[in-house]
N, C-alpha and C positions, 0 to 999 in steps of 0.2 A: 523417684523416691516413693511415689504413691504405690507402685507395684511392689516395692520391697515391704512397705507397711502391710499390704494385703497378704503377702507371702508369710511375713512374721506372724500376723494374726491367724492365718490358716494353720500354720505349724503349731502355734500355741494352743489353739482350740483342739486340734487333732491330738496333741500330746495330752491335753487335759482330759479329753474324752477317753482316750486309751487308759490313762491313769485311773479315771473314775470307774471304768469298766473292771479293771484289775482289782481295785479296792472293793467294789461292790461284790464281785465274784468271790474274792477271798473272805470277806465278812459273811456273805451268805453261806459259803461252805462251812466256815467255822461255826456259825450259828446253828446250822442244820445238824452238824455232828454233836455239838454241845447239847442241844435240846433233845436230840435222840438219846444220847447217853444218860442225860438227867431223867428223862421219862423211863428209860429202861431200869435205872437204879430205883426209881420210885416203884415200878412194877415188881421188882425183885423184893423190895422191903415189904410191900403189901402181901406178896406171895408167902414170904417167910412168916409174917404175922398170922396169915390165915392157916398156914400149915401147923403152926404152933397151937393155934386155937382149936383146930380140928383133930389134933392128935389125941388119941384115947377116947374118941366120941363113941357113945353107945346108944342103942335104942332100947329103952326100958318102958314096958307097958304102953307101947305105942307112942311114947314121947321121946324126942331127941334130946340127949343129955350130953353136954360138952363138959368134960372134967376140968379142962383148963379154964380158969376164971381170970378175968381182967378187971382191974380197977377202972371204973368208968371215968374217974377223974383223970387218969393217965391218958385215956382215949381222947378226952376233951382237950387236954393240954396239947396233945400231938395232932389235934384236928383230924382224928380218925374215928371210924365207926365200924361196927360189926352187925351183920344181918344174917339170920338163920332162916332158911327156907326148907319146906318139906319137898318131897319128890314132885308134887303138883305145882310147886312154885308159890305156895302160900307162905306169907311171912309168919314165923313162929316167935322170933325173939329179935330184939334190937338193942344195941348198946352204942352210946355216942350220938352226936347231933349232926355231924357232917355226912349225911347219907345222900345217895343219889335218888332222884325221882324217876329215873329211867325204869321202864318196865323190866322185870326179871326175865332173863333169857339164859338158860343153862348152856346154850351153844356158844355164847359169847364169853370168852375168858376175860377179856379186858374191855371195859366200857368207860368212855370219857363223856362227861356232861359239860358242855361248853357254856351253856347259859347259867345265869346265877341260880344257886351258888355253883361255881366251877368245881367239879369233883371227878376223881378218877377211881374206878372200882375194879377189883379183881375177883372173879367168881371161881370158887374151888369146890370140887365134890367132897362130900363127907362120907367116909366109909366106917362101918362098925369095927371097933378095935378087936372084936373077937372073931367074927366070921368074914370080915372084909367085904361086907355087902354094902352097896350104895344106900344110904339112909337119908340123905338130904344134901343141901348145898349151903355154902358159907360165902357171903359176899363182904369183902373187906374194902372199905372206901377211905379216901384221903382227900382232904381239901386241897385245891390247887392254887389257893391264894398266894401262898409262899412261893410256889413254883412260878406263877405268873409274875410275882414281884422280882424274882431272880432273873427271869427272861427280860423283863422291862429294864432292869438295871444293865443287863448285858447289851440291850439295844441302845440305851443311852451311851454306854461306853463305846460301842461301835460307831454311833453317830458322831460323838465328839472326836474320836480317833480319826474317823474318815474326814471330818472337817479340817482337823489339824494337818492330816496327810495331804489333803487337796491344797491347802494354803502353802505348805512346803513344796508341793509339786508345782504350783503356779510359780513360786519364786525360783525353783530350780529350772523349770522350763523356760522362764524368761531369761535367766542367766545363760542357759545353754544355747537358746536361740540367738542371743546377742553374740556369743562366742562363735557360733557357726556362721551367722550371716555377716558378721563384720568383715572378714577377709573377702567374702564374695562381693559385698557392696563396694569395698575398696578396689577390687579388681575391675568391677563394672565401671566405677568412676574413672579409673585409669584408662580403661578402654574408650570411654566416651571422650575423655580428654585427648587421647591419642587421635580419635576420629576427628575431633574438632581441629586439633593442631595440623593433622595431615591434610584435611580438607582446606584449611586456610593456606597451607604452604603450596598446595596444588593449584591454587587459583592463579598465581603469577605465571608459572610455565604454561598453563593452559591458555591464559590470556595472550602470551607471546605467540604460541602456535596459532591461535585463532586469528590474531591480528595479521601475522605474516601470510596465512592462508587467504584471508580476505584481500590483502594487497595483491597477491599473485593472481587471484581470480578477477580482480578489478582491472589489472593490466595484463591480459593474456597474450600480448604480442610475442611471437616467437615460441609460444607454448604449443606442444603437440596436443591433439585431441585426447589421446589416451592420458597425457599428463593432466589435462584439465579435469578429466573424470576422477583421477586419483586425488587431486586437490579438493574436489568437491566431496569425495568420500572422507578425506581427512577433516574437512570443515564440519561435516555432519557428525563424525565421531567426536570431534572436539566439543561441539555444542552439547552432545549427550553427556560427555564426561563433565563438562562445566555445570550442567544442570544437576547431575548426580552429586557433584562436589558441593554445590550450594545447598541442596536438600540435606545432605549429610551434616553440613555445618549448622543448618537451621534446626535439624532434629536434635543435635547435640546440645544446642543452646536452649531448645524448647524443653528438654528434660530438666533444666535447671529453673526452678520456680523463681529464683531471685532475679532472673533476667526479664521477668514480666513487668510491664508497666501497667500499674493498676490505676484506673480512673473511671469516672462515671461516663457511660456512653449510651446512645440510643441505638439499639439493634435494628429497629425499623428503618432508620435512616441509612445505616450501613447496608442493609439488604436491598433497599430501594436503589442505592447507587450501583450496586453490583448488577441488579436486574437491568438497569438502564445501560450499563456497559456491555452486557452480553446479549442484549436484545437484537442488535444488528447481526451478530454471528448466528443467532437462532433463525432469523429471517433468511439468511443466506442458505441455510440447510433446510428451509421450509419447515421448521419446527415451531409449533405454537407454544409460546411461553406464557403460562397463566400464573398470576400471583394473587395472593390474598394475605396482605401483611397488616396486622393491627398496628396502631400508633402507640407511641410512648412505651416501647418495650425497653425499659432501662435496666442496666446491670452494671456491675463493676468488673472491668476487665481490660485486656490489652487489645486495643483496636486493630493494630497491624496484624497480630496473630489470629484474631477472630476473622479478620478479612481473609487471611490465608485459608482458614477452614472452609468458609462458604465459597470462596473462589474455587477451591479444589472440588467441592461437591458439584457445583454448577458446571465446571469444565468437564468433569467425568460424565455428567448427565448429557451434555452436548456431544461428547465423543462417542458414547455408546448408544445414542438414540439415532435410529435411521431417519432419513428424510420423510417428512410428513407426520412425524411422531409428535408427542406432547410432553412437555415438562411443566410440572406444577410446583410452585414454591409457596408454602403456607407458613405463617408465623403468628403466634398468639400466646396468650398467657393462660396457664392452668395452675391456679393456686399460687404457690410460691416459686414457680419455675416458668421459664420461657421455653416454648417448644417450636422448633423450626424443622419442617419436613421438606425434603427435595425428592420429588417423585418423577420418574421418567418411564417411558414406554420402550426402553431399550432392549438389548439382547438378554439381559438378566444374568443372574449368577447361580451356579449350581448349589444345591442345598449343602453339600458336603464342604463347600468352600466358604460358606458364610462366616465361619469362625476364624478363617485364615486371612481374610482380605485386609485386616488391620495390622497384619504382621509386616515387619520391615522387609523390603525387597521381594515381596511375594506378588505374583501376577498369575491369574488363571489362564488356561490355554485358549479359551474363547476370546478373551480380551487381547491376547497376543496376536491372534489371527485376524482380528477385526481392525485394530488401530496400531499405529507404530508404538512400540513399548516405551513408556516413560521410565522414570527412575524406580518406580515401585515403592516410593516412600511417602507419597501424598496422603494416603489414608492413615498411615502410621503417624505422620506429623499431625494430622487433624485430630486423631484420638488423643495424642499427648497434650495438645493444646486444650482440648475440651476437658480432659481430666484435671489439668492444672488449674482450670477455672472452676473446679468442683462440679462438673457436669458429666454427662454420659452421651455417647454416640452409638446408635444401634442401626441395624439394617435388616430389611426383609426383602426377598427377591424371589422371582419365579422365571424360569427360562422361557423366553419368547414373550413374556408379559411385561417385564420391567423390574425396576428396583425402587426402594423407598428408604432413604436415609433420614433418620430423625436425630436431632441434636437437642438435648435438654440442658439448660443452664439456669443457675439460681438468679432470681430477679431481685431487684433492690426494694421496690415498693409496689403498691397496687397501681396497675396501669389501666387506662381506659381503652377498651377495645373498640375498633371501628373497622369497617370493611373498606 
């Protein structure tokens, strides 16, 4: 179920991110077009105002005269201003207060002053109404405070709309994820239940085959040599099938958190017992087994299932480590978690296989050729148990150097470390 929660969360976040990108892109595009059109309309209004003011302009006795007159009060009410410049760019006349402080430039048709006060200005040439000669320039400006207020209101509207859209998107995404994942989860549950039921039902016939094979091998009188070899092959295959059946049944039960027995236990005692159990096997293979286990490593968990986790890790280390190699088991507390590492000097695992070794029924080619293949479920079972305890299991490895498995589990309280 933990995997399903992760999948649902990943799908939810992916949908939310995609929805947010769409909303942001849509809002950005609409805002860009709106601001552009609004600014263009402002430029057109200022241009029309300037053209009306410059119409009929004349140069009399060296002075620029605009026949069109504007009431300064109207310019003040509309937050507009007029500035008249001669050909050299000297200011000759000014009406209104909202003028730009930017330097005059006859080459720039539109000027925008962003600092206070925000102003947009349009510069137009003035031609003599009689001979159409250039006699000066007229700069029409408009305060941008109302423009900025409109854009700010637009941004507030987009922000509120985006927030509402995201909330609705979250609700819709959650509902859709539930609708999509529910049949998948039910199918997986049925498959797990079938696996558990099938494994349970296979135990009896396999036990019958194994028992009868053992009896036949125990009393081989009258049995041909070739028949004895066949019975031994049957016994070996039956043992492998029995192990696979037990592992499938355990894995199906391990996926169900309700099957876990929760109680306070000392991980240091559990590990010490396992080390004592496998030290004889390590000596038989001339493997040096080093340990450094802190005391009082207490946690809440299922002792039998955690024993299965570390039994699997130690057995793997012994199987894949050559004679004369080393195995190190360290256990201590780091903050609020307990860390156990099992390091060996074995054959190692290829880098591209590190993400696959916890998959069910997966085995690498090097491990197939080195030891007799097991069920391929040991590490999958270990990961399921650790995850259902709220922990994580990771691995690092290098070919020809060895592997290091680390298990992190939540601790119950502060422990006192000792070597």
